[in-house]
N, C-alpha and C positions, 0 to 999 in steps of 0.2 A: 517733345520736351522732356528733359531728364526729371526723373522723380526721386525723392529721398528714398533711401533704403528702408525696406519694411523690417519689422521685428521688434525688439525691444525698445530701441531708440525712438522709433516712430510712435510706438504706443505711449512713451513717456511725453513726447512732444504734443500728443493729441489732447493732453490734459494740462495745459499751462496754467489753467485757472486754479488748480489744486495746489501747484507750487506757490503761486502768489498768495493764495490763502494762508498757507503754512508760514510764510515769513511775515505776513501782516499779524497773524495770531501770536507769533513770537515777539513782535515789536509791542503789541498790546500788552502781553504777559510781563515783559521787562519793564514797560512803563508802569504797569500796575504794581509791580514789585518795588520800584523806585518810590512811588508815592506811599505804599504801605510802610516802607522802612523809615519814612520821614526824611530821607536825605534826597531832596529834590534838585540840588545843585552840587556840582563837583567840589570837592575839598580843595582849597586853594593852598599853595605853597607859601612859605614865609615871605617871599618877595612880593607876593600879591595880597595877602591877607594879613601879614604881620605874624607874631608869635612870641615865643619866650627864648631869650638868649641867656645861657648859663656859662659862667667862668669858673673853670676849675684850676686849682694850683696843685701841682705835683709835689709829693714829698717822698724822699727816698729813705723811708724808715722801716722797710721790710727786707733788708738785706740786698736790695737791688739798686744798681747805679742810676742816677739821674742823667740819662744820656739820650741821644736822638734815637737810637734803635728802640729803647724801651718806651719813648714818647710815641713813636710811629706804631708800635705795637698796641699801646693803649688806645690810640685813635681808631685803629682798625677794629678792636674789640667793641669799643663804644659804639661805633658806626654799625656794626653788626646787631648790637642789642636794640638800638632804636630805630634801625632802618634796615631790618633783615632782608627785605626783598628789593631794596634799593629804589623804591618809588614813593616812599613816605616824604621825601624831600627834607628830612632832617639832616642837618649839616654838622659834621664834627671836623675840626681843624685845629692845628696848633698855633699858638701865638707866643713868639719868643721861645725861650728855652725851657719854660716850666709851666706854661699855661696852656689849656685847651678850651676852646670855645665850642659850645654845643648849641645850635640854633634849632628849635622845635617849632613847626608851624602851628598856627591856630587850629583847634579842632582835635589835636593830638592830646592824650592824657598827659599833661606836663608833669604832674606829681609823680605819676607812675615812671615816666621817663627820667625824672630826676633821681628817683630811687634806684633805678637800674644802672644809669650811666656811670656814676662814680663808685659803685659798690665793687669793692675788690673780689668778693666771691671766693675767698680763701676757705677751702673745705678741707677738713682733716677728720679722720677716724682715730679717736684717742681713747685708750682704756680708762675706765673710770675707777679712781682709787678711793674716793670718798664722796658722799653727797649728803645734803641736809636741806631741809626747808628754811626759808628765811622769812623775816617780817613777822606778822601776827600769826602765820601758820607754824612758826618755830615754837610758839608757846605750847602747843599741844600735838606734837608730832605723832603720827599713826604708823606703826611698822606694818600694819596689815594692808592688803590691796584695797584700793578704793574703787577699782574698776574703770579708771579713765584710760583712754586709749593713748598709746604711744607708738613710736615707730617699730616696724618689725622687718628687718631685712630677710629676704627670702630668695632662694634660687629660683630662676625662671622655670626649671623643670626639675621634677623629682628624680632622685638617683636610685635606679633599681627598685623603683616603687616604694621607697622607704619614706618619701615626702620629707626629706631633711629640711628644717628651716629654723630660724631662731624664734624662740617664743617671746611674745610681747610682755614686757613688764607692765603690771597694772598701774603702778604710778611710782615715782621716786620715793622711797620710804626713808624717813629720818632714822639715823642709827647712831650708835655710840662712837663710830668712827669719825664723826664730825669733830670730836675733840679728843684731846689726850694722846695716849701711846699708840693707837692703832694708825693715827695719821702719820706720826713719826716713823713708824715702821714702814708704811707705805712709801714715804718719801726716801727712805734709805735704799730701797730697791726699785726705785721708779724706772731703771733703765730697761728692765725686763718685765712686762706685765705679769707673767705667770710666777715669776720669782717673787715679785712684790706681793702677789695675793697670798702666795704660800707663807711668806714671811709674816704677813700681817694676821693671818688666821692661826698660825701655829706658835708664834712668839709668846713667850711667857712674860708676864708683867715685870718680873725681876731682870729678865734679860733686856727688856726693852729700856728699862729704866737706867740700866747700867752703862748704856751706850748713848753719850750725848749727841744731839744732831749738830750738823755743821751750821755755820752762820747762814748759808743760803737756805738750808732747809728750815732752820728756825724762822727766818724772814717769811718764807713761803707759807709755813704753818700759821704764823701770826696773820698773814694777809687773808688766809682762807677763813680763820677764825673770826676776824673782824668784818669779813664781807658780808653785806646785806643786799641781796639781789633785788629786793622790793624797792630800793631807792635807785632811781634812774641814773644819778650821777655815778654812783659806785658800779652799777651794772654796765655803763658804757666803758669804764676804764678797766673792767676785769679782764685780765689776760692780755692787756695792751703791751705791744712790743714783744710778746713771747715768740720764740723761734719754734720751728717744727720739733726739734730735738729736745725742747725744754719741758719740764713739768709746769703746769700752769693751772689757773683757776678759770672758772667760767660760770655763766648763769644760763638757766632755761626755764621756761614757764610751762606749766601743765595744769589745765583746768583752773586757770586764774591764779595759781600759786606759784611764786618763784622759788626755784631751788638753786643752791650754789653747788659747784662740783669742784673737786680736785682731780685733775686730769693728767695722765701720764703722756710721755712723748708720742707723737703722731705715728701710727702704724701704717696708715694709707693716706695718700694726698689726693685731693680733688682732681688734679692734673691727670691722674691715672684713670678717671672716669672717661670712658670712651663716648658714651651717649647717654642722655638724659631727656626724659620727657614726662609730661603730666598725663595721668590716666585716671579714669573713674572706676573704682572697684565696686562692681554690682553684686559680686557674689558674697563678700564678707560684710557689706554695708559699712566699710571703713571710711567711705568718702573718697576724696581726691588723694591721690599718691603720686609720688615722683619716682619712677623707676630708673635704675641706673644699670649700666653695662660697663664693667671694667675692662681695661686692656689686659693683656697676658701677664704683665708684670704686676699690675694692681690685683688681678684675680688671685695670683698666688699669695700676695701679702695678705689679702682679705681672708683667705682660707687659713692661713697660718695663725692670724691674730684670733679669729673666731675659734680655732681649735684650742688655743691657749686659754682664752677666756672661758671656755665651756667647762674647764676643769676647776674653776674657782668658785667661791661662795659669794653671795650678794653683799655689797654691791660691786665687788671686783670681778663679777661675770658679766658686767655690762660694758659697753662702749659708747662713748658720747660722739655723736655726728655734730661737729663744731663747724658752723659756718660764720665766718668773720667774727670769731670770739664768742659766739652765742650757741649754746647747745640746743640744737633744734629737736633733738630726741636723743634717748638713752636706752636702747633696747637690750634685753637680757639675752644671752647667747646660751643655748643648750647643746649645740653641736657645731662642729665645723661646717661652714657654709661654702660649698664649692659650686662650680658652674659659671663664676664670673659675673653674677647678676645680683641686684639686691634692689629693695625699694624703701622709700621713706614714707611712712604714713603717720596720720594723726589728725589734728583738727585743721587741716588745710582747707582754705576756700579754693575755688577754681583759679582766681587771679594769683593767689599766693603760690599754689602749686606750679602753675605755668611760669611765673616770674623766677621761681627757684630753678626750674628745669632750664629756662632760657639762660640764666647766668652760668649754670654749670656747663651747659652745651657750648657756649661761646667762650668759655675758659675765664681764668682769672686775670685781673689786671697786674701787670708787673710793677706798678707803683700804686701807692695810695693817694687819694686826692681829696683836697678840702675845697668846699664850695665858697668862692669868694663873692660872687654877686649873681643876682638873678634880676634881669630887666625885661621890660616889655618892648617888642620891636613893633614900630608902626609900619603901615604899608602905603604911605603917601606916595613915595617914588614908584613902588610897584604898581600902584593903582593907575598912575599916569602912563607907565609903560604898557600896562595891560590894555588901557584905552587905545593907545598908539597901535599895539599889535592887532587888536580886533579890527580897528579901522583898516589897517593894511590888508587883513584877511578879507574883509568885505569888499574892499576895492579889487583885490585879486580875483574874488569869486565873481564880482560884477563883470570884470573884463572877460573871464571864461565863458560866462552866460552870453555876453555879446557875440562873442566869436561863434559860439554853438548856433545861435539864432541866425547869424549872418551866413554862416556856411553850410549848416545842416537844416535849417528851416524847421520843418515839422519833426525832423528827428531830434531836435533839440529839446522837445518835451519829454522824450524818454530819458535823455541825459540828466535834465534838471529833476525830474521825478526820482531817478537813481541817486543823484547827489543829495537830495532831500532825505531819502531813506537812509543813506550812509551817514548823513549828519545826525539823524535822530538816534540811530544805533550807537554812534560814538558818544554822544552827550549821555545817553542813559547808562551805557556801560561805565563811563567815567564817574557818573554819580554813584553807581552801585560799588564800584571798586574802592571808593574812598573808605567806607566803613568795613569792607570786606578784607582788603589786603594793605590799607593805609595809603592808597595812592593819593597823591597831591598834585594839582595842576599848577605848574610854574611857567615862567616865561618861555623856556626852551621847549616845553611841552606843547605850549600854544603854537610855537614855530613848527613843531612836527605835525600838528593837525593841519596847519596852513599848507605845508608841503604835501600833505596827503590829499588835498584837493586836486592838485596836478596829476598825482598818480592814479586817482580814481577817474578823472576825466580821460586820461590816457587810455585806460581800458575800454571805455566806451567807444572812443575814436577808432581804436584797432578793430572793434567789431563793426562799426559802421563802414569802415573803409573795405573790410572784406565783403560785405553785402554789396557795396557799390561795384566791386570788382566782378562779382557774380552777375550783376545786372548788365554790366558792359559787355559780358560774354553772351548776352542775348537771352538770359533766363528771366522769368517773371519773379515777382517778389517773394512768394511763399516758398519755392524751392531755393531761391537765393538765400533766404534767412537760415534755412536748415543746412545748406551746403557750406555757408560761410562760418558756421559756428564751430565745427572741429578745428579748422585752421586758426581761427581767432582765439579760441579756448587755449590751444597750445601756446600761442604767443603771450596771452595774458598771464597764463601760469608761470611760465619762465621768467617774465618781467617782475611779477609780484615776488617770486621766489628770490630773485636777486635782491630786491628791496628789503625783504624780510631778513634774508641773511645778513645783509649790511647793518640792519637795525640790531639783530641778535648779537653780532660781534661788537658793535659799539656799546651795547648794554653790558656785555660781559667784562670788556677791558677797561671801561671807564667808571668813575664814581661821581657822586654828587648830582648836580643838575643835568649834566649831559645824559645821564641814565633816564631822566624824565623825557627827554627828547627821543631817545631811542625807543623806550617803551611805547610812547604815543605812536611813533612811526610804524613800529611792528603791529600794534593793535589795529590801526587804521588800514594797513596793508592786508591783514587777515579779513577785515570787514569788506574790503574791496572785493575779495574773491567771493565772499558770501553774497554780497549784493548783485554782482554780475551773474552769478549762476542762478540765483534763486529770485531775482527780480528783474533785471534787465533783459535776460534771454526770454523768459516766459512772456514778459510784456511785449516784446518785439514780435513774438510769435502770434499774439493776439491781435496786434495792430496790423499785421500782415494780412489778416483776413478781412479788414475794413477796407471799404471801397476807396477812401481818400488816399491811403498809401498803396493798395493793390493796383489802382489804376494808373499810378505814376504821375500823379499830380505834380506840377512844377513847384507848389508850395510844400510838398512833402519831403523834399530833399532827395527824392529817389526817381526823379524824372529820367527815363531812358534816354530821351533826345538830348538833353543838356549834359548827360553823362557820356554821350558819344557811343551809345550801345550798338552792338552789331545786330544784324537782322535776327529774329527768334530762331532758336535751334529747333529743327524738326526732324523727325525720323523719316528716312527715305527707304524705300524698298529697292532691293537689288532687281535689275532688269532680268526677265526670264530668258534663259538661253534659247537661241534660235534653232529650230528643228527643220533640217532639210528633207524634203519628201523624196522617197525613193523613186527612181524612175520606174 
């Protein structure tokens, strides 16, 4: 009788109990993690659990045309903001010529999504021409540093060991530039930050007074003088409609105090930020930061503007990082920052830093949007469809079980146990992926799970038929199980690879609900390989040692007689050569 090869593979098969123990431990650990996380059920999509529907109206007030191309660009950016991995089942689609509908499933932070989805995230680096505290803090301005933390852009690596970086300003200090001639001088030369600062610092009172400001400069000066950033209504309208090349006003909050700013034309745009991410600074105890890497064009501009600002006196040696009209920080520059990297630090929480990095990474919307309505979506229809889908899945599973019992008899126990393990792993992982990556189970995903039943059962059938082929060749069960595995393994891997490749391509080239189907199909295909290798094969090795299966009982599904097996293979000796006696 043919015996399996000795060596490493034989040694591995001699301990199938260890492999079974490992996968059972993994199942227990994942199940325990599911209960500890508090998410014991998969998060459902909007079609199954309901959610929030937001209607946004586009407005072409940023110099961009209200056309189909810009609307499609806005949809793509919004979709990446709320559905970065494509599995949270958030839907973003156009409605008519100027409306965008955003559907957010129940279980998602709808407030955070609402804040992200319509935010234009226009980021500019503007030189500071003047600044002053507003509200109650304006009554007693303090020119001295108060020690509050602000942003401090810095290169990602020191240059020649000098450690060049912008020094962080302690706090925006009130100064005489907020009123009178210094503001007028800054406005006269706002086209070039360095010239503006020089003019404001060196201009004599008589020279400043002799030159009357233009009507636009006088209007902006009056706007800056009257601006009170402690009032929300004024804060919201500050700098509204300003173009990148205009001098404008803005507001920023530091340590609970609102400051107003007079800002020069934008020197660097946020679109020139190549990458942004939220990181926690453990060395300087400055908390959460947003690190940015500029493209080549932006890096050159950033080095130029910081080099110019470093020559000026405060506050004209600061630049404001302006996000959607609000000054998020205004660091002081002491030297030119090269290297193409910077960081925004301050009083960020983790969520604030991640949201800012997310908006910068995914770009700015080409249009501004106004929230028209926010409604709650019910899941009455989706619930009925889910019930019908689960019923169809149960019927399909029952038919598969009936076929396995009728055709494979005792072997059907192995198949059903493997299906049970696969089902448990799929359910637990779906429950864990909800809070981890925002995965939501929708109707197409349920269809993907039902299709996976057939893929998983197909793998068992391939292995069982290979074993039966070996028994038909006249081998007993134990060697048949080991000899059938290499050929069945090859077939299973090729089949699952094709299914996974199809799911991956479908996931990449599609959007919306189809991605849920593709993701579920790919996940269950990977789990099929895990279950077959670490559960079905070791379990079959153990059962081959039991008398019920090894003896070839007709109820085992491996009866040699019913399979038409040949006589057992036996080793035969060669006949000894005949020796003739010599005469």
